[in-house]
Structure formats: structure tokens, C-alpha cells
N, CA, C and O atoms as a GROMACS GRO file, in nm:
protein
  380
    1MET      N    1   4.524 -21.177   0.911
    1MET     CA    2   4.623 -21.232   1.002
    1MET      C    3   4.657 -21.375   0.957
    1MET      O    4   4.567 -21.456   0.936
    2PRO      N    5   4.787 -21.407   0.941
    2PRO     CA    6   4.825 -21.541   0.897
    2PRO      C    7   4.797 -21.646   1.004
    2PRO      O    8   4.810 -21.620   1.124
    3LYS      N    9   4.760 -21.763   0.959
    3LYS     CA   10   4.735 -21.874   1.053
    3LYS      C   11   4.869 -21.935   1.090
    3LYS      O   12   4.953 -21.960   1.003
    4THR      N   13   4.890 -21.958   1.219
    4THR     CA   14   5.020 -22.007   1.264
    4THR      C   15   5.017 -22.147   1.322
    4THR      O   16   5.119 -22.197   1.370
    5TRP      N   17   4.900 -22.213   1.319
    5TRP     CA   18   4.896 -22.349   1.371
    5TRP      C   19   4.799 -22.431   1.286
    5TRP      O   20   4.716 -22.377   1.213
    6THR      N   21   4.811 -22.563   1.297
    6THR     CA   22   4.722 -22.654   1.226
    6THR      C   23   4.673 -22.761   1.323
    6THR      O   24   4.727 -22.776   1.432
    7PHE      N   25   4.570 -22.833   1.282
    7PHE     CA   26   4.516 -22.938   1.368
    7PHE      C   27   4.600 -23.065   1.366
    7PHE      O   28   4.602 -23.139   1.465
    8LEU      N   29   4.668 -23.091   1.257
    8LEU     CA   30   4.747 -23.213   1.246
    8LEU      C   31   4.896 -23.181   1.234
    8LEU      O   32   4.934 -23.079   1.176
    9SER      N   33   4.977 -23.268   1.288
    9SER     CA   34   5.122 -23.252   1.280
    9SER      C   35   5.171 -23.290   1.141
    9SER      O   36   5.098 -23.349   1.061
   10HIS      N   37   5.295 -23.256   1.113
   10HIS     CA   38   5.356 -23.298   0.987
   10HIS      C   39   5.364 -23.450   0.979
   10HIS      O   40   5.353 -23.508   0.871
   11HIS      N   41   5.383 -23.514   1.093
   11HIS     CA   42   5.388 -23.660   1.096
   11HIS      C   43   5.254 -23.718   1.046
   11HIS      O   44   5.253 -23.813   0.968
   12ALA      N   45   5.144 -23.662   1.092
   12ALA     CA   46   5.012 -23.709   1.048
   12ALA      C   47   4.993 -23.684   0.900
   12ALA      O   48   4.940 -23.770   0.828
   13HIS      N   49   5.035 -23.568   0.853
   13HIS     CA   50   5.022 -23.538   0.710
   13HIS      C   51   5.102 -23.637   0.626
   13HIS      O   52   5.054 -23.681   0.521
   14VAL      N   53   5.221 -23.671   0.670
   14VAL     CA   54   5.304 -23.766   0.595
   14VAL      C   55   5.235 -23.903   0.592
   14VAL      O   56   5.232 -23.968   0.487
   15LEU      N   57   5.180 -23.947   0.704
   15LEU     CA   58   5.109 -24.076   0.706
   15LEU      C   59   4.991 -24.075   0.609
   15LEU      O   60   4.970 -24.173   0.536
   16ILE      N   61   4.915 -23.969   0.607
   16ILE     CA   62   4.799 -23.960   0.519
   16ILE      C   63   4.843 -23.960   0.373
   16ILE      O   64   4.782 -24.026   0.289
   17LEU      N   65   4.949 -23.885   0.343
   17LEU     CA   66   5.000 -23.883   0.206
   17LEU      C   67   5.052 -24.020   0.163
   17LEU      O   68   5.031 -24.061   0.049
   18LEU      N   69   5.119 -24.090   0.253
   18LEU     CA   70   5.169 -24.223   0.219
   18LEU      C   71   5.055 -24.324   0.203
   18LEU      O   72   5.066 -24.418   0.124
   19ALA      N   73   4.946 -24.304   0.276
   19ALA     CA   74   4.830 -24.391   0.258
   19ALA      C   75   4.772 -24.374   0.118
   19ALA      O   76   4.724 -24.470   0.058
   20ARG      N   77   4.778 -24.254   0.067
   20ARG     CA   78   4.728 -24.226  -0.068
   20ARG      C   79   4.825 -24.271  -0.176
   20ARG      O   80   4.784 -24.315  -0.284
   21ASN      N   81   4.957 -24.261  -0.146
   21ASN     CA   82   5.058 -24.295  -0.245
   21ASN      C   83   5.180 -24.353  -0.175
   21ASN      O   84   5.271 -24.279  -0.137
   22PRO      N   85   5.185 -24.486  -0.158
   22PRO     CA   86   5.296 -24.550  -0.086
   22PRO      C   87   5.432 -24.532  -0.155
   22PRO      O   88   5.536 -24.559  -0.094
   23GLU      N   89   5.432 -24.489  -0.280
   23GLU     CA   90   5.557 -24.471  -0.352
   23GLU      C   91   5.595 -24.323  -0.365
   23GLU      O   92   5.681 -24.288  -0.446
   24ALA      N   93   5.534 -24.238  -0.285
   24ALA     CA   94   5.566 -24.095  -0.288
   24ALA      C   95   5.714 -24.075  -0.256
   24ALA      O   96   5.770 -24.143  -0.170
   25THR      N   97   5.775 -23.981  -0.325
   25THR     CA   98   5.915 -23.950  -0.298
   25THR      C   99   5.927 -23.849  -0.186
   25THR      O  100   5.830 -23.783  -0.149
   26ILE      N  101   6.046 -23.838  -0.134
   26ILE     CA  102   6.073 -23.739  -0.029
   26ILE      C  103   6.039 -23.599  -0.081
   26ILE      O  104   5.980 -23.519  -0.009
   27ASP      N  105   6.078 -23.570  -0.204
   27ASP     CA  106   6.048 -23.438  -0.261
   27ASP      C  107   5.899 -23.416  -0.276
   27ASP      O  108   5.850 -23.306  -0.249
   28ASN      N  109   5.823 -23.519  -0.318
   28ASN     CA  110   5.677 -23.508  -0.328
   28ASN      C  111   5.616 -23.478  -0.192
   28ASN      O  112   5.530 -23.391  -0.178
   29LEU      N  113   5.660 -23.552  -0.091
   29LEU     CA  114   5.608 -23.534   0.044
   29LEU      C  115   5.641 -23.394   0.098
   29LEU      O  116   5.557 -23.329   0.160
   30ALA      N  117   5.763 -23.349   0.074
   30ALA     CA  118   5.805 -23.217   0.120
   30ALA      C  119   5.720 -23.108   0.056
   30ALA      O  120   5.676 -23.016   0.125
   31ALA      N  121   5.697 -23.118  -0.073
   31ALA     CA  122   5.617 -23.017  -0.143
   31ALA      C  123   5.474 -23.016  -0.091
   31ALA      O  124   5.416 -22.910  -0.070
   32ALA      N  125   5.416 -23.134  -0.070
   32ALA     CA  126   5.278 -23.143  -0.023
   32ALA      C  127   5.263 -23.092   0.120
   32ALA      O  128   5.160 -23.033   0.155
   33CYS      N  129   5.365 -23.114   0.203
   33CYS     CA  130   5.358 -23.072   0.344
   33CYS      C  131   5.408 -22.929   0.366
   33CYS      O  132   5.384 -22.870   0.470
   34GLY      N  133   5.478 -22.876   0.267
   34GLY     CA  134   5.532 -22.741   0.283
   34GLY      C  135   5.651 -22.733   0.376
   34GLY      O  136   5.672 -22.633   0.444
   35VAL      N  137   5.730 -22.840   0.379
   35VAL     CA  138   5.851 -22.843   0.461
   35VAL      C  139   5.967 -22.886   0.374
   35VAL      O  140   5.949 -22.918   0.256
   36THR      N  141   6.086 -22.886   0.430
   36THR     CA  142   6.205 -22.925   0.354
   36THR      C  143   6.215 -23.077   0.341
   36THR      O  144   6.155 -23.152   0.418
   37SER      N  145   6.291 -23.120   0.244
   37SER     CA  146   6.318 -23.263   0.227
   37SER      C  147   6.387 -23.319   0.350
   37SER      O  148   6.360 -23.433   0.390
   38ARG      N  149   6.473 -23.242   0.409
   38ARG     CA  150   6.542 -23.285   0.531
   38ARG      C  151   6.443 -23.312   0.645
   38ARG      O  152   6.459 -23.408   0.720
   39SER      N  153   6.341 -23.227   0.655
   39SER     CA  154   6.237 -23.249   0.757
   39SER      C  155   6.161 -23.378   0.730
   39SER      O  156   6.128 -23.452   0.823
   40ILE      N  157   6.132 -23.405   0.603
   40ILE     CA  158   6.060 -23.528   0.568
   40ILE      C  159   6.144 -23.650   0.604
   40ILE      O  160   6.090 -23.748   0.657
   41VAL      N  161   6.273 -23.646   0.576
   41VAL     CA  162   6.361 -23.759   0.612
   41VAL      C  163   6.354 -23.783   0.762
   41VAL      O  164   6.346 -23.898   0.806
   42SER      N  165   6.357 -23.677   0.840
   42SER     CA  166   6.349 -23.689   0.985
   42SER      C  167   6.215 -23.749   1.029
   42SER      O  168   6.210 -23.834   1.117
   43ILE      N  169   6.106 -23.704   0.967
   43ILE     CA  170   5.973 -23.755   0.999
   43ILE      C  171   5.964 -23.903   0.962
   43ILE      O  172   5.914 -23.983   1.041
   44LEU      N  173   6.011 -23.939   0.843
   44LEU     CA  174   6.009 -24.080   0.802
   44LEU      C  175   6.091 -24.166   0.897
   44LEU      O  176   6.050 -24.277   0.930
   45ASN      N  177   6.205 -24.117   0.940
   45ASN     CA  178   6.288 -24.191   1.037
   45ASN      C  179   6.214 -24.210   1.168
   45ASN      O  180   6.218 -24.318   1.227
   46ASP      N  181   6.147 -24.104   1.216
   46ASP     CA  182   6.067 -24.114   1.339
   46ASP      C  183   5.959 -24.220   1.325
   46ASP      O  184   5.944 -24.307   1.411
   47LEU      N  185   5.884 -24.212   1.215
   47LEU     CA  186   5.773 -24.305   1.194
   47LEU      C  187   5.822 -24.449   1.181
   47LEU      O  188   5.758 -24.541   1.231
   48GLU      N  189   5.936 -24.466   1.116
   48GLU     CA  190   5.991 -24.601   1.101
   48GLU      C  191   6.046 -24.653   1.234
   48GLU      O  192   6.026 -24.770   1.267
   49ALA      N  193   6.114 -24.568   1.308
   49ALA     CA  194   6.171 -24.610   1.437
   49ALA      C  195   6.064 -24.656   1.535
   49ALA      O  196   6.088 -24.745   1.617
   50ASP      N  197   5.946 -24.596   1.528
   50ASP     CA  198   5.837 -24.632   1.618
   50ASP      C  199   5.738 -24.728   1.554
   50ASP      O  200   5.627 -24.747   1.604
   51SER      N  201   5.778 -24.790   1.443
   51SER     CA  202   5.702 -24.895   1.374
   51SER      C  203   5.566 -24.850   1.319
   51SER      O  204   5.474 -24.931   1.308
   52TYR      N  205   5.555 -24.723   1.286
   52TYR     CA  206   5.432 -24.675   1.221
   52TYR      C  207   5.438 -24.698   1.070
   52TYR      O  208   5.334 -24.711   1.006
   53ILE      N  209   5.559 -24.704   1.015
   53ILE     CA  210   5.576 -24.736   0.874
   53ILE      C  211   5.690 -24.835   0.859
   53ILE      O  212   5.775 -24.848   0.947
   54ALA      N  213   5.689 -24.904   0.746
   54ALA     CA  214   5.801 -24.990   0.707
   54ALA      C  215   5.843 -24.944   0.568
   54ALA      O  216   5.759 -24.911   0.484
   55ARG      N  217   5.972 -24.942   0.546
   55ARG     CA  218   6.028 -24.895   0.419
   55ARG      C  219   6.083 -25.016   0.344
   55ARG      O  220   6.156 -25.097   0.399
   56GLU      N  221   6.046 -25.027   0.217
   56GLU     CA  222   6.096 -25.134   0.132
   56GLU      C  223   6.161 -25.071   0.010
   56GLU      O  224   6.103 -24.984  -0.056
   57ARG      N  225   6.279 -25.113  -0.019
   57ARG     CA  226   6.352 -25.062  -0.136
   57ARG      C  227   6.300 -25.133  -0.260
   57ARG      O  228   6.300 -25.256  -0.266
   58VAL      N  229   6.257 -25.056  -0.360
   58VAL     CA  230   6.209 -25.110  -0.487
   58VAL      C  231   6.288 -25.040  -0.597
   58VAL      O  232   6.258 -24.927  -0.634
   59GLY      N  233   6.390 -25.109  -0.647
   59GLY     CA  234   6.478 -25.046  -0.745
   59GLY      C  235   6.551 -24.930  -0.680
   59GLY      O  236   6.619 -24.947  -0.578
   60ARG      N  237   6.538 -24.813  -0.738
   60ARG     CA  238   6.603 -24.693  -0.683
   60ARG      C  239   6.512 -24.615  -0.588
   60ARG      O  240   6.553 -24.512  -0.534
   61ASN      N  241   6.391 -24.663  -0.569
   61ASN     CA  242   6.292 -24.590  -0.489
   61ASN      C  243   6.254 -24.668  -0.364
   61ASN      O  244   6.289 -24.785  -0.348
   62ASN      N  245   6.182 -24.601  -0.278
   62ASN     CA  246   6.126 -24.666  -0.159
   62ASN      C  247   5.976 -24.679  -0.175
   62ASN      O  248   5.910 -24.598  -0.240
   63ARG      N  249   5.923 -24.782  -0.115
   63ARG     CA  250   5.779 -24.801  -0.104
   63ARG      C  251   5.751 -24.815   0.045
   63ARG      O  252   5.821 -24.887   0.116
   64TYR      N  253   5.650 -24.745   0.092
   64TYR     CA  254   5.620 -24.742   0.235
   64TYR      C  255   5.489 -24.815   0.262
   64TYR      O  256   5.392 -24.800   0.189
   65SER      N  257   5.488 -24.894   0.368
   65SER     CA  258   5.364 -24.954   0.415
   65SER      C  259   5.338 -24.899   0.555
   65SER      O  260   5.430 -24.874   0.633
   66ILE      N  261   5.212 -24.881   0.583
   66ILE     CA  262   5.171 -24.820   0.710
   66ILE      C  263   5.117 -24.927   0.803
   66ILE      O  264   5.040 -25.014   0.763
   67ASN      N  265   5.160 -24.920   0.928
   67ASN     CA  266   5.106 -25.006   1.033
   67ASN      C  267   4.977 -24.941   1.081
   67ASN      O  268   4.979 -24.857   1.171
   68THR      N  269   4.866 -24.979   1.021
   68THR     CA  270   4.738 -24.916   1.055
   68THR      C  271   4.690 -24.951   1.195
   68THR      O  272   4.597 -24.888   1.246
   69ASP      N  273   4.752 -25.050   1.259
   69ASP     CA  274   4.715 -25.087   1.395
   69ASP      C  275   4.792 -25.006   1.500
   69ASP      O  276   4.764 -25.018   1.620
   70GLY      N  277   4.887 -24.925   1.456
   70GLY     CA  278   4.965 -24.845   1.551
   70GLY      C  279   4.877 -24.745   1.624
   70GLY      O  280   4.798 -24.674   1.561
   71PRO      N  281   4.890 -24.737   1.757
   71PRO     CA  282   4.807 -24.643   1.833
   71PRO      C  283   4.850 -24.499   1.813
   71PRO      O  284   4.969 -24.471   1.793
   72LEU      N  285   4.755 -24.408   1.817
   72LEU     CA  286   4.790 -24.266   1.815
   72LEU      C  287   4.862 -24.235   1.945
   72LEU      O  288   4.835 -24.298   2.048
   73ARG      N  289   4.951 -24.138   1.942
   73ARG     CA  290   5.043 -24.117   2.054
   73ARG      C  291   4.991 -24.028   2.166
   73ARG      O  292   5.036 -24.042   2.280
   74HIS      N  293   4.899 -23.939   2.139
   74HIS     CA  294   4.852 -23.848   2.244
   74HIS      C  295   4.756 -23.922   2.337
   74HIS      O  296   4.676 -24.003   2.292
   75GLN      N  297   4.765 -23.893   2.466
   75GLN     CA  298   4.685 -23.964   2.565
   75GLN      C  299   4.535 -23.951   2.541
   75GLN      O  300   4.459 -24.041   2.578
   76THR      N  301   4.490 -23.843   2.481
   76THR     CA  302   4.347 -23.825   2.458
   76THR      C  303   4.296 -23.904   2.338
   76THR      O  304   4.175 -23.920   2.322
   77SER      N  305   4.386 -23.954   2.256
   77SER     CA  306   4.343 -24.030   2.137
   77SER      C  307   4.412 -24.165   2.127
   77SER      O  308   4.405 -24.229   2.022
   78SER      N  309   4.477 -24.210   2.232
   78SER     CA  310   4.556 -24.333   2.226
   78SER      C  311   4.471 -24.459   2.210
   78SER      O  312   4.524 -24.565   2.179
   79ARG      N  313   4.341 -24.449   2.230
   79ARG     CA  314   4.255 -24.566   2.206
   79ARG      C  315   4.222 -24.582   2.058
   79ARG      O  316   4.160 -24.681   2.018
   80HIS      N  317   4.263 -24.486   1.977
   80HIS     CA  318   4.243 -24.491   1.832
   80HIS      C  319   4.375 -24.528   1.763
   80HIS      O  320   4.483 -24.514   1.820
   81THR      N  321   4.362 -24.577   1.641
   81THR     CA  322   4.480 -24.620   1.566
   81THR      C  323   4.508 -24.527   1.449
   81THR      O  324   4.427 -24.442   1.412
   82VAL      N  325   4.627 -24.546   1.392
   82VAL     CA  326   4.663 -24.474   1.270
   82VAL      C  327   4.561 -24.503   1.161
   82VAL      O  328   4.524 -24.414   1.084
   83GLY      N  329   4.515 -24.627   1.154
   83GLY     CA  330   4.414 -24.664   1.056
   83GLY      C  331   4.285 -24.586   1.075
   83GLY      O  332   4.221 -24.545   0.978
   84ASP      N  333   4.246 -24.565   1.201
   84ASP     CA  334   4.126 -24.484   1.230
   84ASP      C  335   4.143 -24.342   1.177
   84ASP      O  336   4.052 -24.286   1.118
   85LEU      N  337   4.261 -24.284   1.200
   85LEU     CA  338   4.289 -24.149   1.154
   85LEU      C  339   4.282 -24.141   1.002
   85LEU      O  340   4.218 -24.051   0.947
   86ILE      N  341   4.348 -24.234   0.936
   86ILE     CA  342   4.350 -24.234   0.790
   86ILE      C  343   4.208 -24.252   0.735
   86ILE      O  344   4.168 -24.186   0.639
   87GLU      N  345   4.134 -24.343   0.795
   87GLU     CA  346   3.997 -24.366   0.750
   87GLU      C  347   3.910 -24.242   0.771
   87GLU      O  348   3.831 -24.206   0.684
   88ALA      N  349   3.924 -24.178   0.887
   88ALA     CA  350   3.845 -24.059   0.916
   88ALA      C  351   3.875 -23.944   0.820
   88ALA      O  352   3.785 -23.869   0.783
   89LEU      N  353   4.000 -23.932   0.781
   89LEU     CA  354   4.040 -23.822   0.694
   89LEU      C  355   4.048 -23.862   0.548
   89LEU      O  356   4.077 -23.779   0.462
   90GLY      N  357   4.022 -23.988   0.519
   90GLY     CA  358   4.035 -24.040   0.383
   90GLY      C  359   3.945 -23.973   0.281
   90GLY      O  360   3.977 -23.973   0.162
   91SER      N  361   3.835 -23.916   0.325
   91SER     CA  362   3.744 -23.853   0.229
   91SER      C  363   3.792 -23.714   0.188
   91SER      O  364   3.735 -23.654   0.097
   92PHE      N  365   3.893 -23.662   0.255
   92PHE     CA  366   3.946 -23.531   0.221
   92PHE      C  367   4.061 -23.547   0.123
   92PHE      O  368   4.168 -23.597   0.160
   93GLU      N  369   4.042 -23.508   0.002
   93GLU     CA  370   4.142 -23.526  -0.104
   93GLU      C  371   4.208 -23.392  -0.138
   93GLU      O  372   4.212 -23.353  -0.255
   94ASP      N  373   4.258 -23.322  -0.038
   94ASP     CA  374   4.314 -23.189  -0.063
   94ASP      C  375   4.464 -23.188  -0.083
   94ASP      O  376   4.520 -23.087  -0.124
   95ALA      N  377   4.531 -23.300  -0.056
   95ALA     CA  378   4.678 -23.300  -0.067
   95ALA      C  379   4.722 -23.351  -0.199
   95ALA      O  380   4.843 -23.358  -0.226
   0.00000   0.00000   0.00000
């Protein structure tokens, strides 16, 4: 039976991937997350709009920095930060 759900959202996966490679391209992120480039653009826009990431133009590419102090959004984990999540999952190098 195929698995139809995951523990982390695509937004979390994108944050973790950017923590590993701040210069990842939209296509790289899409391939790693298994979603379309259009979905990644939407996720990046969400994360930037809520100040979880900042985008800096470097030549023809973007470089992303993560606001590790940003609180997680769900009420059960809002006392933790994005940095806590990245640190907790940092030992998993599967992406």
C-alpha cells in the first residue's frame, strides 16, 4: 500500500534543504521535494512573506538565509524555532 502522508510539510523540507545549501535552485529544490518548480516558488514566497527566509540576488542566482529564530507555526510546537527543527533534523542527510 502506498504511503500517502509524511511527518513534515513541503515548507519544512524546503527550509531543511536551504539550511544545507543556501544557493539551491528552484529546480534542485523541486527535484529533492518531489514537487513542481511552481510549487517551490509558492513555498519560497510563503516563507519569505512570513520572514522565515530572506532572498538575496547574487548574479543570476538567489541565495537564501534562514531566520532560525522564527517560531514554528503549529500551536503544539510554537515554543520551538525553525533553528530547533533544523538542528534536530540536521543529522539526517537523506535529501
